[in-house]
N, C-alpha and C positions, 0 to 999 in steps of 0.2 A: 878861145876854145869853144867848140860846139859841145855844150854841157850835156845836152840830151843824148848825143851820140856817145859821149864818154860814159854816161850812165848805162846806156844800152850795152856797150862793150863790157863794162864791169859786171853787169847782171849775167851776160852770156858766158863770161869766163867762169863765174861761180857755178852756173847751171851745168855747163859742159865739163868743168873740172880742169881745164887747161887753157893757156893762151893760144896754143896752136889750134886746138879744136874750135875755139871761138873765132879765130882768124879765118879758118876754113868756112865756118857757118856764115859769117858776116861778109865773106869775100873781101877780106882786108889782108894786108901783109902783116906778118908778125911784128915788125918794128912799129907800124901804125897802131896796133893794139897796145903795145908797151907804152907808146907815147900818150895814148888816151888815158891809160891807167895812171901814169905818172902825173898828168895834168889834173886828173880828178882828185888824186891825193893832195896835190898842191892846193887846189881850190878848197877842199874840205879841211886841210890843215892837219892831216893825220895819215898814218900808214893804214891801209885798208886790208892788206893781205900779207901773210907770211909766205914767201915763195921758197921752196926747196926743189931739189932735182926730182923728187918723187911725188910731191903733192902740194896743193894749195890749201891754206886755212885762213879763215877770217880772223882779223884782230878784233878787239872789243869795239873799236871805232867802225870796223867793217860790218860787224853785226848790227850796229845801229844804223849804218848808212844803207845797207842792202834793201830792207823793206821800204825805206823812203824813196829809193831810186825806182823800185817797182811801182810805187804809187804814182810818182811823177810821170813815168813812162805811160802808165795807164791813163792818166789825166790828159797827157798830150794826144794819145790816140783818140780819146773821147772828144777832144777839141776838134780834131780833124774830121771826125764823124759828124759832129754837130753842124759844121758849116758846109757839108756836102749838099748837093742838090737832092731833094727828096727822091727823085727817080734814079739816082746813081746806084748802080749795083754794088752789093757788099763785096769787099775784098779783104784779104788778109789770111791768117792761119788759124786753124782750130785743132786742138788736140782733144780727142774724144775717147773715153774709156767705156768699154762695153764687154759683156760676157761673150765668150766664144760662140755659144749657141745662138743668141739673138743677133750678134754681129753678123754671122755668116748666113743665118736664115732670113733676116729682114733688113738690118741696118746697112749692109754693103750696097744693096740695090737702092735704098733710099738716098744714101750719100752720093752714089753715082748719078742719080737724077738731079740732086741738088747742085753738084758741080757742073753738070751740063747747063743748068739754068744760070749759075753764077761762076763762070770759069775763072774769075779773079780770086776765088777762095781755094786755099789749099787745106785739105783735111788729112790729119794723121790719126789713124785708128789704132788704139791700143786694145787688143783682144786679150782680156785678163779675167780669169775666173777667181778673182779675189776683190775685196773692197780696197780701193786705192785712196790714199790721202791726196785730195785734189791740189792742195797748196804745195806739198812737198814734191809731188810728181808732175807739177805744172800742167794739170789737166783743166781744160776750159769747161768741159761738159762730160758728165758720166750718165750712162743709162743704167738704171738699177731697178730690179724687180723686188719690191718690198712694200709691206704695209707699216714698217717701223724704220723710219729714216732718221739720220742724225739731225737733231733740231737746230744745230748750228749752220746747216746748209739750207739753201733755197731749192725747193723741188716744184716742178711743174708736171702734173699728171698728164701722160700722153694717151694712155688707153688702159684697158684691163688685160691682165695676163691670166688665162685659164689653162688648166691642165686636163689631161685625159689619161685614163688607165687603159693600156692596150698591150697586145701581144701578137705574134705572128700566127698565121693559120697552122703552121707546122707545130708550134709549141702547144696550141690548143688541141690539136689532134692527138698529141702524145700525152697530154696531162689533163685534159678536160677543161671545161669553161666554168670559172667561178660564178655561182648564181647569186651570192650575197657577199658584201664587203668582208665579212668575217672569214670567208673562205680564202681570202688572200694570204692569211697567216700560214696556210698549208701549201702555198705555191712558192716557187723560186722567184722572188721579187728583186729586180735590178734597182739598186738604190743610189741616190745622190749623196755624196759625202757630206754636203753642207745643208741640204734641205730635206727634212723628213727621212733622215737616214734609217731609222728603225721604227718610225711611227708615221703612218699616213693619215691625214686628216680629211674627213668628208662631211658633207651635209646630206643627210638622208631623210626625206619626208619632214624637213624643217628641224631635224635634230642633228646635233654635232656628234660625230662618231669618229673615234680614234682607233686605228687598227695596227697592232704590232706586225711588222713585216721583217723578213730576212731573206738573204740570198747569197749566192756565191760570186756575184760581181757588183762592185761599187765603183763609182767614178766621180770626179769633181766637176764634170760638165755633162750636159744633157745629150750632146751629139754622140758621145761614146755609148751612152745607155741606149740610144735609139739604134745604133748599129748592132749592139748586142741583141736587142729585141728582134730586129729584122733577121738576125742569124738564128733565131729560135731558142735563145738562151734563157728567156724568162719573161716575166710581166714587168712592164715599166710604167711609171707615171711621168708623162712627158708634156712639155708646154705645147699648146695647140699651134703657136706661131711656127713651131718647128715640125711637128708631126703631121700637120694637115695634109700635105701631098701624099704621104704614105698611107694615111687613112682613106683618102679618096680613091687611091689606086687599088686598095685591098691588100697591100703588102703588110699592113697592120690592121688589126680588128679592135674596135672600141669595145671595152668591157664595162659592165655595170653602169649603164647610162643614167639610171635613177640616182646614182651616188655622185655628187658633185665635189670634186676636190676643192680645197680652199682657194678662193680667188685672191690674186695679188694685184697691186697697181704697178704699172710700168711707168717709171718716172724719169724725167730729165733733171739732173741734179747739178747745181753750180754754186759758186761761193757767195755771190752777192748780187743784189739788184742794182746797187749803186755803181754808176759808171760802167754799165754793161756795154760792151762793144756791139756795134750794129751787126757785125757778122754773127755773133752768138745769138742775138735776138732774132735774126732772120732764120737761123737754123732751128731754133726752138719753135718758131711759128710754122716752119715747113714740116717738121716732124709731127707736131700736134695736128696739123691739117691732114697729113698723110695717114696717120694711124687711127685717129678719131676714136670716139667712145666705143663703137662696135667695130672692131677691126675686120678687115676683109678675110683674113685667114680663118675666122670663126664661123663663116657662113657654112650652113649644112651641118653644124655640130650643135 
């Protein structure tokens, strides 16, 4: 029995939830998948799954076996990577989780350039406006904007994430231009459901200032807020990585330039430095070099 392939089949069946889905993913026939599972159970000496017509569930032995199979498969991948020639291009699959706004504004272009350079790599982008569990959702790399990350994860800072307060010329003609941050409380502010929903944080002349804000539109991702601001609905606090083109074109006007919204770090987050696949390492290096400490999108701001 090819034990590594048997373990790969077992892990895939659990991850995808059925033998037929695993067979399609691995390009194997259903009988071959069943044979691998049976041979693995014979080798382990215990039943690993309870199979019914509707669902699969792990037995106690299966729960012990699954993480060890993942570890052995990871070690096998590392062994292959270790003996490759240094100039051999990375290849394999990467699952990346990223917010919708950063993903569409910046990461898609970066990934497109990466796979042009390394066509042997397949990247699956998960555009999600929530914090994912990297292990449970089988995410290799997450891009997160935060100064407060999970200490159980490994983070590599890619660049700085700045924000800008802005509105459309039409809104400002109708409602006036706020001259001080405190005036934002009297305007219709378009707020993010997760970040600064009712309180915007600024640094003004070296002092921290918190301004209560409210408005009639809230959203859980920044691209929606930008579209609302472009439509003249109100004032928004937007990341510069997304708003920069509209600010340069004049579709949006920067407000209160002396007041700096709180800066955050843009991080690449993963589970462990140990046994890091070469593909993940090359992606981290590529993104860090591309975005740098002073990102291109912040020029002129």
